[in-house]
C-alpha positions in Angstrom: 0.0 0.0 0.2 1.3 3.1 -1.2 1.5 6.0 2.0 -0.1 8.8 1.7 0.9 12.2 0.7 0.3 15.4 2.3 -2.2 17.3 0.3 -0.8 20.0 -1.8 -2.3 22.8 -3.1 -4.9 23.1 -6.2 -3.4 22.4 -9.4 -5.2 24.6 -11.2 -3.2 27.3 -9.2 0.2 26.5 -11.4 -0.4 28.5 -14.7 0.5 26.3 -17.1 -1.4 23.6 -15.4 -4.2 26.2 -15.4 -3.9 26.1 -19.2 -3.4 22.8 -20.1 -6.5 22.1 -18.5 -8.4 25.3 -20.0 -7.4 23.4 -23.4 -9.9 20.3 -22.4 -12.2 22.7 -21.2 -12.4 24.7 -24.6 -12.5 21.7 -26.4 -15.4 20.1 -25.0 -16.8 23.4 -24.6 -16.7 23.2 -28.5 -18.2 20.4 -29.2 -21.0 21.2 -26.8 -22.5 24.4 -27.7 -23.7 22.7 -31.7 -26.6 20.8 -30.9 -28.5 23.3 -29.5 -27.7 25.8 -32.0 -28.9 24.0 -35.2 -32.8 25.3 -35.1 -31.8 28.8 -35.0 -28.2 27.6 -38.1 -31.1 25.8 -40.2 -33.3 29.0 -40.3 -30.8 31.9 -40.6 -28.0 29.5 -43.1 -30.2 27.5 -44.9 -28.6 24.2 -43.0 -30.7 20.5 -44.8 -30.1 17.5 -42.6 -26.8 17.0 -43.8 -25.6 20.5 -43.3 -26.8 20.3 -39.6 -25.0 16.5 -39.3 -21.4 18.3 -40.4 -21.7 21.0 -38.3 -22.1 18.8 -35.5 -19.5 16.4 -36.8 -17.0 17.9 -38.7 -15.6 19.3 -36.0 -15.0 15.2 -34.4 -14.0 14.2 -37.7 -11.1 17.0 -37.6 -10.3 16.6 -33.6 -10.2 12.3 -34.8 -8.1 12.9 -38.0 -5.3 15.5 -37.1 -5.0 14.1 -33.1 -1.9 11.5 -33.6 -0.4 14.6 -36.0 -1.1 17.0 -33.1 0.8 14.8 -30.7 3.9 14.4 -32.6 4.3 17.9 -32.8 4.0 18.5 -29.1 6.7 15.6 -28.9 9.2 17.2 -31.2 8.1 20.7 -31.0 6.9 21.3 -27.1 3.8 21.2 -25.9 3.9 24.6 -25.6 5.1 25.8 -28.8 1.6 23.4 -30.1 -0.5 24.8 -27.7 -0.3 28.3 -28.3 -0.5 27.4 -32.1 -3.7 25.0 -31.1 -5.4 28.3 -29.6 -4.2 30.7 -31.7 -5.9 28.5 -34.4 -9.0 28.5 -32.7 -9.0 31.8 -32.1 -9.2 32.6 -36.3 -11.6 30.0 -36.8 -13.9 31.2 -34.0 -13.5 34.5 -35.9 -14.4 33.0 -39.1 -17.5 30.8 -37.7 -19.1 34.7 -36.2 -19.1 36.1 -39.4 -20.0 33.0 -41.7 -21.9 34.5 -44.6 -22.9 31.0 -45.8 -23.4 27.0 -44.3 -20.5 26.4 -46.0 -18.0 28.7 -44.6 -19.2 27.8 -41.2 -18.8 24.3 -41.4 -15.0 25.0 -42.7 -14.5 26.6 -39.5 -16.1 23.9 -37.2 -13.7 21.7 -38.9 -10.7 24.3 -38.5 -12.0 24.2 -34.5 -11.6 20.7 -34.4 -7.5 21.0 -35.7 -6.9 23.0 -33.8 -8.3 20.6 -30.9 -6.4 18.2 -32.5 -3.1 20.1 -31.5 -4.1 22.0 -28.2 -5.8 18.5 -26.4 -2.2 16.4 -26.8 0.0 19.3 -26.0 -2.1 20.0 -22.4 -0.7 16.1 -22.2 2.5 17.0 -22.7 2.5 19.7 -20.3 1.0 18.2 -17.2 3.6 15.0 -18.2 6.2 17.3 -17.6 4.9 19.2 -15.0 3.8 16.0 -12.4 6.4 13.5 -13.0 5.1 11.7 -9.9 1.6 9.7 -9.4 0.3 12.0 -6.9 0.5 15.1 -8.8 -0.4 14.1 -12.3 -3.2 12.1 -10.4 -4.6 15.5 -9.0 -3.6 17.5 -12.6 -5.4 14.8 -14.5 -8.7 15.1 -12.2 -8.9 18.8 -12.9 -8.1 17.8 -17.0 -10.8 15.5 -17.0 -13.4 17.6 -14.6 -12.4 20.7 -16.8 -14.0 18.9 -19.5 -17.0 17.5 -17.6 -17.7 21.1 -17.2 -17.0 22.9 -20.5 -19.2 20.1 -22.4 -21.9 20.1 -20.0 -21.9 24.1 -20.1 -21.4 24.0 -23.6 -25.0 22.3 -24.0 -26.3 25.4 -21.6 -24.4 28.0 -23.6 -25.6 26.8 -27.1 -29.2 26.5 -26.2 -29.4 29.6 -24.2 -27.4 31.6 -26.8 -29.7 30.4 -29.7 -32.7 32.2 -27.9 -30.7 35.3 -26.2 -27.6 37.2 -27.7 -28.0 34.4 -30.8 -25.0 32.4 -32.2 -22.9 35.2 -34.1 -22.0 36.7 -30.7 -21.1 33.6 -29.1 -18.6 32.4 -31.9 -17.5 36.0 -31.3 -16.9 35.2 -27.3 -15.2 32.4 -27.9 -13.0 33.7 -30.1 -11.6 36.3 -27.1 -11.2 33.4 -24.9 -9.2 31.6 -27.1 -7.2 35.0 -27.7 -6.8 35.5 -23.9 -5.6 31.8 -24.0 -2.8 32.3 -26.9 -1.3 35.4 -24.9 -1.3 33.4 -21.6 0.2 30.3 -23.2 3.2 32.2 -25.1 3.7 34.7 -22.0 3.9 31.8 -19.5 4.7 28.6 -20.0 8.3 27.8 -21.5 8.7 26.6 -24.4 11.4 23.9 -24.2 14.1 23.3 -27.3 12.9 21.5 -29.9 13.9 17.7 -30.2 15.8 15.9 -32.8 13.2 13.7 -34.3 11.7 15.0 -37.0 7.8 15.4 -38.1 7.2 12.8 -41.2 4.7 14.7 -43.8 3.7 11.4 -45.3 3.2 9.9 -42.1 1.4 12.5 -41.5 -1.0 12.5 -44.5 -1.7 9.0 -44.3 -2.5 9.1 -40.3 -5.0 11.8 -40.4 -6.4 10.9 -44.2 -7.2 7.3 -42.5 -8.6 8.6 -39.5 -10.9 11.3 -41.4 -12.3 8.7 -43.4 -12.8 6.0 -39.8 -14.8 8.7 -37.8 -16.7 9.7 -40.4 -17.6 6.2 -40.8 -18.3 5.8 -37.5 -20.3 9.1 -36.7 -22.1 10.6 -39.8 -22.2 7.1 -41.8 -23.5 4.9 -38.9 -26.5 7.4 -38.8 -26.9 6.3 -42.0 -27.0 2.9 -42.0 -23.7 2.0 -42.8 -24.3 1.7 -46.8 -22.7 3.0 -49.9 -20.6 5.4 -50.0 -20.1 4.7 -45.6 -19.1 0.9 -46.2 -16.1 2.2 -49.3 -15.0 5.3 -46.7 -14.9 2.6 -43.8 -13.0 -0.2 -46.2 -10.4 3.0 -47.9 -9.7 4.3 -43.5 -8.7 1.2 -42.9 -6.9 0.6 -45.5 -4.8 4.1 -45.3 -4.1 3.2 -41.7 -3.1 -0.3 -42.5 -0.8 1.9 -45.0 0.5 4.4 -42.5 1.2 1.0 -39.5 3.5 -0.4 -42.5 5.5 3.2 -43.1 5.5 3.3 -39.6 7.8 0.2 -38.8 10.3 1.5 -41.6 10.1 5.4 -41.4 13.6 6.3 -39.3 11.2 8.8 -37.3 7.6 7.6 -37.2 4.8 9.6 -35.9 3.3 6.7 -33.8 6.1 4.4 -32.7 5.3 0.4 -33.4 6.9 0.0 -29.8 4.3 2.0 -28.2 2.1 -0.2 -27.9 4.7 -3.3 -26.7 4.3 -0.7 -23.3 3.1 -3.1 -19.6 -0.3 -1.9 -20.1 -0.9 0.1 -22.5 -3.1 -1.5 -25.6 -5.4 -2.9 -22.9 -5.6 1.0 -21.0 -6.4 2.3 -24.5 -9.3 -0.3 -25.3 -10.5 -0.1 -21.6 -11.3 3.7 -22.6 -13.2 2.8 -26.0 -15.4 0.8 -24.2 -15.8 2.8 -21.4 -15.7 6.1 -23.8 -18.3 4.5 -25.8 -20.5 3.5 -22.6 -20.8 6.6 -21.2 -21.1 9.2 -24.4 -24.0 6.6 -25.7 -25.6 7.2 -21.9 -25.6 10.6 -22.3 -26.5 10.5 -25.9 -30.0 7.9 -25.5 -31.1 9.9 -22.4 -31.6 12.9 -23.6 -34.0 11.4 -26.5 -35.2 9.9 -23.9 -35.6 13.0 -22.2 -37.3 14.8 -25.1 -39.0 12.3 -26.9 -40.5 10.7 -24.0 -40.1 12.4 -20.9 -41.8 15.8 -23.1 -38.8 17.9 -22.2 -37.8 20.8 -24.7 -33.9 21.0 -25.8 -32.9 23.5 -23.7 -34.8 22.0 -21.4 -33.4 18.9 -21.2 -29.7 20.5 -21.3 -29.9 22.7 -18.3 -31.3 19.2 -16.6 -28.2 17.2 -17.6 -25.9 20.7 -16.9 -25.6 19.5 -12.9 -24.4 16.3 -13.9 -20.5 17.8 -14.2 -21.3 17.6 -10.5 -20.4 14.2 -10.7 -17.0 14.9 -13.2 -15.9 16.8 -10.9 -17.0 14.6 -7.7 -15.4 11.5 -9.8 -12.8 13.0 -10.9 -11.3 14.4 -7.8 -11.6 11.5 -5.8 -9.8 8.9 -8.2 -6.8 12.1 -7.7 -7.0 11.5 -3.8 -7.2 7.6 -4.3 -4.4 6.9 -7.0 -1.8 7.3 -4.6 -2.7 5.2 -2.0 -4.0 2.4 -3.6 -1.4 -0.6 -5.0 -3.0 -0.4 -8.6 -4.9 2.3 -10.8 -6.3 -0.3 -12.2 -8.8 -0.3 -9.4 -10.0 2.7 -9.9 -10.7 2.1 -13.2 -12.0 -1.4 -12.4 -14.4 0.5 -9.7 -15.5 3.4 -11.7 -16.4 1.6 -14.5 -18.3 -1.0 -12.7 -20.3 1.9 -10.6 -20.6 3.6 -14.0 -22.2 -0.1 -15.6 -24.7 -0.6 -12.6 -25.7 3.8 -12.5 -26.3 3.2 -16.9 -28.4 -0.6 -16.5 -30.6 1.5 -13.9 -31.4 4.0 -16.4 -32.8 0.8 -18.9 -35.4 0.0 -16.1 -38.5 1.3 -17.5 -39.7 2.3 -13.9 -37.1 4.9 -14.1 -39.2 7.4 -15.6 -39.1 10.1 -14.2 -36.4 13.5 -14.9 -36.4 14.0 -10.8 -34.8 10.2 -10.7 -33.4 10.0 -14.0 -30.8 13.2 -13.6 -29.5 12.2 -10.4 -29.0 8.5 -11.6 -27.0 10.2 -14.2 -25.0 12.4 -12.4 -23.7 8.2 -10.6 -22.8 7.4 -14.2 -21.4 10.4 -14.9 -19.1 10.6 -11.1 -17.9 6.6 -12.2 -17.3 7.1 -15.4 -14.7 10.1 -14.5 -12.9 8.3 -11.5 -12.3 5.4 -14.3 -11.0 8.3 -17.3 -8.6 9.9 -15.1 -6.9 6.6 -13.8 -7.1 5.4 -17.3 -5.3 9.0 -18.2 -2.9 8.2 -15.9 -1.8 4.4 -17.2 -1.4 5.5 -20.7 0.5 8.6 -19.7 2.7 6.6 -17.2 3.0 3.0 -19.4 5.5 5.8 -21.7 8.6 7.7 -21.5 8.3 11.2 -20.8 9.0 12.1 -24.8 6.0 10.2 -25.6 3.8 12.1 -23.7 2.0 13.9 -26.6 1.6 11.0 -28.4 0.2 8.9 -25.6 -2.1 11.9 -24.8 -2.9 12.1 -28.7 -3.5 7.7 -28.6 -6.1 8.4 -25.8 -8.1 11.3 -27.2 -8.3 9.2 -30.6 -9.2 6.0 -28.5 -12.0 8.3 -27.1 -13.6 10.0 -30.3 -13.2 6.3 -32.5 -15.0 4.7 -29.2 -17.5 7.0 -28.9 -18.5 7.2 -32.5 -18.1 3.6 -33.5 -20.1 3.0 -29.7 -23.1 5.6 -30.3 -23.6 4.3 -33.8 -23.8 0.7 -33.3 -26.4 1.3 -30.5 -28.3 3.8 -32.5 -28.7 0.5 -34.8 -29.8 -1.5 -31.9 -32.1 0.9 -30.8 -33.6 1.6 -33.8 -33.9 -2.2 -34.3 -35.6 -2.6 -30.7 -37.9 0.3 -31.0 -39.9 -1.0 -34.2 -41.9 2.9 -34.4 -41.8 6.3 -33.7 -44.3 5.5 -30.5 -43.4 7.2 -27.5 -43.3 3.5 -26.0 -42.1 1.8 -28.9 -38.6 4.4 -28.9 -38.4 4.1 -24.9 -37.8 0.4 -25.3 -35.0 0.9 -28.0 -33.6 3.5 -26.1 -33.3 0.8 -23.0 -32.2 -1.7 -24.9 -29.1 0.7 -26.3 -29.0 1.8 -22.4 -27.7 -2.2 -21.1 -25.8 -2.9 -24.2 -23.7 0.4 -23.2 -23.5 -0.9 -19.2 -22.0 -4.3 -20.5 -19.7 -1.9 -22.4 -18.5 0.1 -19.5 -18.6 -3.6 -17.4 -16.5 -5.1 -19.6 -14.1 -1.7 -19.8 -13.4 -2.5 -15.9 -12.8 -6.5 -16.7 -10.3 -6.3 -19.3 -7.6 -4.3 -17.3 -7.0 -7.4 -15.8 -6.2 -9.7 -18.7 -2.5 -10.6 -18.4 0.2 -8.2 -19.6 3.4 -8.5 -20.5 5.2 -7.8 -17.6 5.1 -5.7 -14.2 2.8 -2.6 -14.2 3.2 0.8 -15.2 5.4 2.8 -12.6 4.9 6.5 -12.5 7.7 8.6 -14.7 
C-alpha cells in the first residue's frame, strides 16, 4: 500500500497546468455548443439535414483525424509551442464562424476548430506529464483536466441553447474567439518553450494517419447514422486501408509519428481498449438519455440541456476522488474497475422502465458520470505512466483518438440496435429501443473495467 502523501495546493493555481486544463475545457465547450444551435443555424443559413450533421460532426471528425499528428508535433516542438498554435487556430476559426455568410463557411470553420483542438489537447497532456512526474501530482493534475472537460461539455450544452434564444450564435462564436485569443497570449507568456527535439515529423505519415482517421471517424459518426451503406462502407474500407499503410510506413520510418513499440509497453494497449469501451458506453448513456428526456418524457431541447447541467458536479466528484485515491492504492487498475463498475450499474439502472421521471433519471445519470470520470482519470494516468516522457504527446493523442473512435463507433452501433428494437416511433416503442441501447452500453462499461485485469507482458506501468 502506498503511503498517503500530504495534500498539495490546487494544481489549477499553477499557470501552465491551468492552461493545459483550459485546453480540455475549450475543446469540450466547442463540442457541446453546437447541437442546440442547429435550429437557429438552419433558419439563418439554410442548412439541410446533411449540413446540420456536419456542423456537429465536422469538429469531431477533424479532431480525430489530426490528433495523432498533433501529439507528434507536441513531442518534437514542445507542448508550449503547439498549445499556443492550437489556441491561435481556435481564435481565427471562431472569428470566421462568427462572420460566416454561408453554411459552407461555417462548416469549414468548425472543421478548423477541430484541427485546433487536435493540437491543444495532446499538447496539454504533454505539459501535464512534464510538470507532474510523480504519481500523486500527476493524478491531481489529470483529475483537474478530466473535470475541466466534463464541465466544459455540460456548460456548452446550456450556453448553446441559451445563446440561440438570446444573444445569437454569432456573438457566441465571437466570445469563443475572445477566450481563445486570451489563452493564446497567456500560453505565450506563461508556458516555457523547450528546445526542439532531434526527431522529425514525417509529412507522408501525417497525411496517411490524418486521412485514414478522418475516413474512419466519418464512418462511425455521420456514416453510422446512414446505416453503413454505399459510400459509407467505401469510406470505412478506404480508411482501414490507409491506416494499414500508415502502420507499415511507421515500421520502416526512421522518425515515425507513432513508434510501433509504444503498443508493447506494459498495460498501454489494454488501457486504450478499456478507454474506448468505457468512453463509448458513457457517451451513449448521455446520448440516449437526452433522447429519452425529449422524445419520451416531453422536455424541450433547452430544458433537457439545463436538466443535465448539474452532471458537471458528478464529473468533479469522480475526478477529484480518483486524484485522491490513485496515490493510495497499489494498482491504478483498481480505480478503473471500481469506476467502470459504478458506471455500468448506473447505466443499467437507467434501462429500468420504472426510471421514467426527470427527478430520478438525472440523479442516476449523475452516478454514471461520477463513475466514468473516476475511471477516466485512472486510465489517463496509466496511459501516460506506461510511456516515456518524450512520448507524452503521442500517448495523449492515442488516448484521445481512442475516445473519439470508441464514442463514434458505439453511438452509431447502438443507434442501429435501438431502431431495430423499437419497431416504431411512438414514445413507448422508442423508449424500448433506448433502454435496449442503455443495457448494451452498461455491458461495454463493465467489460471496460474487467479488461484491465487481463495478463500483461510484465509488471504494471510505473509512474514516470
